[in-house]
N, C-alpha and C positions, 0 to 999 in steps of 0.2 A: 653542705651541698656544693659540689664543684660545678663552675659555670662551663669549663670545658674539659673534655677528656683528651689530654695530650699524651702523646707517646714519650716512652723514656729513650733517650738515646743510648745505645748499647752496643758492645763489640764481642763477637763471639770468642770464646776461650778453646784454645786447641784441643783436640781429642776430648771434647766435653760438650754436653748439652746445655752447660751454663753460659750465661752472658754477663759481661762486665759493664754495669750501669755507669754510664759517663757523668759525672758531676761537673767538673770544670777542665779546660785545657789550658795550660800553661806553656809558653814556647820561649826559648832561650835565643837571644840574638848574638850573632858574631861568635860562634863557639868552636870554629876551625880556622887556624891561622891562614890558610891559603884563600879561604873565602873571604876573610877580613881583607886580605890583599887585593882580592878581585874586585871587591866593593870600593876600594879606594882609602881603607881607613888605617888607622895607626895600629901596629900589631901589639904594642905594648899591652901586657896583661893588667886588666883591671877588673873591677866587680863585674859579674855577669848582669844583663838586664833582661827584662822579661815584657811579654804583651800576652794577650790573650784570644782566644777564639771561643765562639759559643760552642756549648757541647752538641748542638745539633748541626754542627758544621762538618761532623764526621760523615765519610762516604766510605763504605765497605769495598773490600777488594773485588775486582770483577765487575764494579759499578761504574756509573758514568759521572762526569763532572760537566754540568752544563756551563759553556764559556760565559763568564759573567759580564754584565754590561758595565759601562763606564770605564773600560780599559782597552788599551790596544797592545799591551804587554804583559800578558799572563805568564808568569813563571813558576816552575817547579822546584822544590827544594827537599832533597831526600833526607830523612832524618830518623835516628833511633828514638823510640817512644817509650817511656817508663810508665807503667801503670802502678799507681799508689794502692796498696792494699791495707795500710793501718795508719790511724791518724797521728799527727805529731806536730809540735811547733817548737823552734828552735833546737832542732835535731842535731846531734854531734855527727861529725863525719864518720866517725867509727861505727855509729850505730845506724847510718842512712839505708843501708841494705836491709835492716829489719822491716822497713816500711814498704819495700817493693814487692808486689804481687806478680809481676811479670814484664815482659818486654814485648814490643812489636815493631813494625817498620811502618812508617808514615810519611807523607808528603805535605809539606806546607806549601800550599798554592798561594800565590802572591800577585797582586796587582802592582807590579812593579813601578809603573810610571804613575799611579797614585801615591805609592811610598815616596818615590823621590820628590814629589811634589809637596807631600806633606813635611819632609825633612827640611826642604828649602824655606817653608814659611812657618816651621815650628809647630806644625799641627798634629794631633794625634794620628796614629797608623791605623785605627779600627777598620776603616774602609778598605785599606790596602790589604789587611790580613784577615779580618774576622768576618769575611762575607759568607753567604751560603756556599756549601759543599767545598769549603777551603781546607778541610783536614782530612783527606783520604787515610786510611789504616788498615793494616793486616789484621788478621786474627791475633789474639794475644797467647803467648807462651808463658805458662806460669814459670816461675822460679824453681819450682819443685822439679821441673822437667829439664830445665837448661842451666840452672844456675845463674851467675851473675856475668855475662859476656863482658870482656874488656878489649879483646883483641879479635876484631872480625871484620872482614871486608864489607863496605857499604857501598852501593851502586844504584845507577839509574840509567835506563835507556828510554829513547824516544824513537818508536817506530823501528826498534831493533838495534839501533846505534846508540853505543854506550856514550853517556854524556857526563856522568859523575862517578868517580872510582876512586876510593879512599879507604882508610880503617878508622874504626870508632875509638882506636888508641890514640888518634890525632886530636881528639877534644881537648880543648883549651881546659875547660872545667869538666872534669869526669863526671859520672852519674852521682857518687857519694857526695862530691864537694857542691854539685848543682842542688841536689836535695837538701842539704844542710843551709845552703845560702837561700834558697827560696823559702824554706820554713821559718827563716828569720824575719820575713816580711809577712807571711800568711800562714794560718794553719793548713796543714795539708790533710786531706781526708780520704778514706777509701772511695774510689770512683774518680779521682784526680788523673789526668793524663799529663806527662811532661814531654813534649817535643824539644829534643835536646840540642838542636842546631844542625845546620847542613854544611857539608864539605864544598869544594870548590867546584866549577862547573855548572852552575845555574844558568838557566836560560828560558828563552820563550817558546811557548807551544801555541799551536793552531788548532781550530776545530778539526777534528777527525783524527788528531794524532792520538797514539797509545802509548801510555807511559808504564813501564814496568821497572820495579826496582826490588832491591833485597837487602838483607843483612845476612850474612853466613851464620848459621846455627839459630836464627830467630824466625826467618819466613820471608816471603815475597808479597808484592802488592802489584796490582794491575787496574788501571783505570784508563777510561777513554774519554776524550775531550769532545763533547756532543756540540 
């Protein structure tokens, strides 16, 4: 007998009545060169690093994100999201695409002031990255419909003003490399989402702001800060 009847976080699949149940959310840090520079870090290519968000942090497109407490610097980070559809550990780069179910557009919401404070004191980032409603996401486009995009515009606007504008071909660690590297640490399973990093142009949002972003060929996402 279950003590609680908890909902399963899930994401709609484009042109389908099916839902993609979310198991885990992994995020890659500092994966676009210009973003690394704007954050004041060394551009030398090193192994990627990861952090996580809870599965129930997802917010579907057209939804609202409540401005979180304990921050005065809520930032957006527009990202390509990879949806995993096949389990694997120590996946070879050349086999990585076999594990992808589809792709989506996502926003990694960040309490930037908490993140900077945690970095200075050597503390974890959880409360800066893994808070409620911190992972907005569009519907997922299956690979069977769009293939594996590697050259596509990624952008985000705030109240109609473009703030981020780049191409996913600028990823330091591309999708196959990221999957292979992450799978050397954990076993990837169906239901996992990988937020692959953000380009430059990240910035602060306020209550009432409308965020609209997209990745050509994959989809758009729209959320309002409440």
